[in-house]
C-alpha angles and dihedrals in degrees: 000000000000135000119243114213114216102217126161111257095013111108099163121073086209092053122113116265112240111251095238089054092048091052093049091050092051093048092049093044090048092053095058098078090044093055091042094052091042087055094049089046090055090048093048093046106038106357094251140108118199090263093050091050091051092054097039105248135121136194114240133164116262093259088057096252118127115282097227129179098311101048101024099046116010101040095032098050106018094037091051091039093057090048089048092050092050090051092046091052085061091048089248102106090116092059093052088056090047090051090047091058096042089052088063088067101036102045118085093227092043091242120165118220091260087056093048091052091050100038093239138122138192115246131185115250133187106275092242093057 
């Protein structure tokens, strides 16, 4: 199974990729780990990603203490990731995401499944925080 790149002017999947397109692809692909690590660092340090800071929310533990690395990153992302992989192996990963969204509306604390796995919750904070 291969991947077909849809590039302007390239009609054949076996055609050579233009050097400029290859360079842009490498740069974009290289930025992904940097962005992910920056987001995780923000969660570990202050409980906020760039997006959460913009909308005035923060991730904390259910007792109100800072989420930190263990709960904010490891349990929240990797714990849910393992759960997702298990469901995905059974071809039911979509169902987990559906339950994740539904749990926001059925849980008193409005916690998604990944928050429940990590014992975290998202709270509103003053925008300057």
